[in-house]
C-alpha positions in Angstrom: 70.5 157.2 139.4 72.5 154.2 140.3 76.1 153.8 139.4 75.2 151.1 136.8 72.5 153.3 135.2 74.9 156.2 134.9 77.5 154.0 133.3 74.9 152.6 130.9 73.7 156.1 130.0 77.2 157.2 129.3 77.9 154.2 127.2 74.7 154.7 125.1 75.6 158.4 124.6 79.1 157.6 123.6 77.9 155.0 121.1 75.4 157.6 119.7 78.1 160.2 119.3 80.5 157.7 117.7 77.8 156.6 115.3 76.9 160.1 114.3 80.6 160.9 113.7 81.0 157.7 111.6 77.9 158.6 109.5 79.1 162.1 109.0 82.5 160.9 107.9 81.0 158.4 105.5 78.6 161.1 104.1 81.5 163.5 103.7 83.4 160.9 101.7 80.6 160.5 99.1 80.3 164.2 98.6 83.9 165.1 98.4 85.3 167.3 95.7 88.7 166.5 94.2 91.5 168.6 95.5 92.2 170.0 92.0 88.4 170.9 91.7 88.3 169.2 88.2 85.9 166.5 87.1 88.1 163.3 87.3 89.4 161.8 84.1 87.9 158.6 82.8 84.7 157.0 81.5 81.5 157.6 83.4 78.4 155.5 82.6 74.9 154.3 83.2 72.0 153.1 81.2 71.1 155.8 78.7 74.2 158.0 79.2 77.9 158.2 79.1 80.6 160.7 79.7 84.3 160.6 78.7 86.5 163.1 80.5 90.0 163.6 78.9 92.9 166.0 79.3 91.5 168.3 76.7 87.7 167.8 76.6 84.5 166.5 78.1 82.3 164.4 75.8 78.7 163.6 76.9 76.3 161.1 75.4 72.6 161.2 76.4 70.7 158.6 74.4 71.6 159.0 70.7 72.8 162.6 71.1 76.2 164.0 72.2 77.9 167.1 73.2 81.4 168.5 73.8 83.2 170.9 76.1 86.7 172.0 75.4 89.2 171.8 78.2 88.9 170.4 81.7 85.7 171.3 83.6 86.1 172.8 87.1 83.6 172.4 89.9 83.0 174.7 92.9 83.4 173.8 96.5 80.0 172.0 96.5 80.8 170.1 93.3 78.6 172.2 91.0 79.5 173.2 87.5 78.1 175.2 84.6 80.0 175.4 81.3 79.4 176.2 77.6 79.9 173.8 74.8 78.3 172.4 71.7 75.8 169.7 71.1 74.7 167.4 68.2 71.0 166.7 68.5 70.8 164.5 65.4 73.6 162.1 65.9 72.2 158.6 65.1 72.0 156.6 62.8 73.9 159.3 60.8 75.1 162.6 62.1 73.2 165.5 60.7 74.6 168.9 61.8 75.4 171.5 62.7 76.5 171.2 66.3 74.6 173.9 68.2 75.4 175.9 71.4 74.7 174.2 74.8 75.2 174.7 78.5 76.3 171.7 80.6 75.3 172.0 84.2 75.4 169.5 87.1 76.9 168.3 90.3 79.8 166.0 91.1 79.4 163.8 94.2 82.4 161.6 94.7 82.3 159.0 91.9 78.8 160.1 90.8 78.0 163.0 88.5 74.6 164.3 87.5 74.6 166.3 84.3 72.1 168.1 82.1 72.7 169.6 78.7 70.5 172.6 77.8 70.8 173.0 74.1 70.0 176.2 72.0 68.7 174.4 68.9 69.4 177.2 66.4 68.1 175.0 63.6 64.5 174.6 64.9 64.6 177.7 67.1 63.9 176.0 70.4 65.5 175.0 73.6 66.1 171.3 74.1 67.1 169.7 77.4 68.9 166.4 77.5 69.1 164.9 80.9 69.6 165.0 83.8 71.6 161.7 83.7 73.4 160.4 86.7 76.6 158.6 85.8 79.2 156.6 87.7 83.0 156.8 87.2 84.3 153.5 85.9 80.9 152.1 84.7 80.6 151.2 81.0 77.9 153.3 79.4 74.9 151.5 77.9 73.2 153.4 75.0 71.7 150.6 72.9 71.1 150.9 70.0 73.4 154.0 69.8 77.2 153.7 69.9 79.4 155.7 72.3 82.8 157.0 71.5 85.5 155.0 73.3 88.1 157.8 73.7 88.0 161.5 74.4 87.2 163.8 71.6 90.0 166.3 71.1 88.7 169.9 70.7 90.7 173.1 70.4 91.0 175.3 73.4 89.2 178.6 72.9 92.5 180.4 73.5 93.9 179.2 70.2 93.5 181.9 67.6 92.0 179.6 65.0 89.6 177.8 67.5 86.5 179.1 65.8 87.6 178.1 62.3 86.3 174.9 60.8 83.8 174.2 63.6 
């Protein structure tokens, strides 16, 4: 190989290595998990879904239904979560209860979250799945014709002795 060919080959290899490192760094930024391993506070939205994460609760809307989880939701090192909560399947145009048990599962990827609610509909004795929906932090939810709450729902932590009363 000539000196020019060797220099050219080294330059091409260097650019490829730098490009791969840049791609890897960018990809790592989009899949990062917050240092506190909690779903970030705020409103998350998309067409057909919305999520409000507050200091004391997570409130999810999928279409004209909604569910709640008490407390902050933690994610694992890969951004996955699986928590228990309650869900209101008959929420629009008027709420017809009761709220029924549900599991909220999903994955946090930077400012995107994908979430599914698996509902134990104890009224009709069936399992109902809402989602998955992928939502973006800071995006206004669009649920036409259904409304979405504009602030977090405050629920009682399970550690309170009277948490089960009145639910």
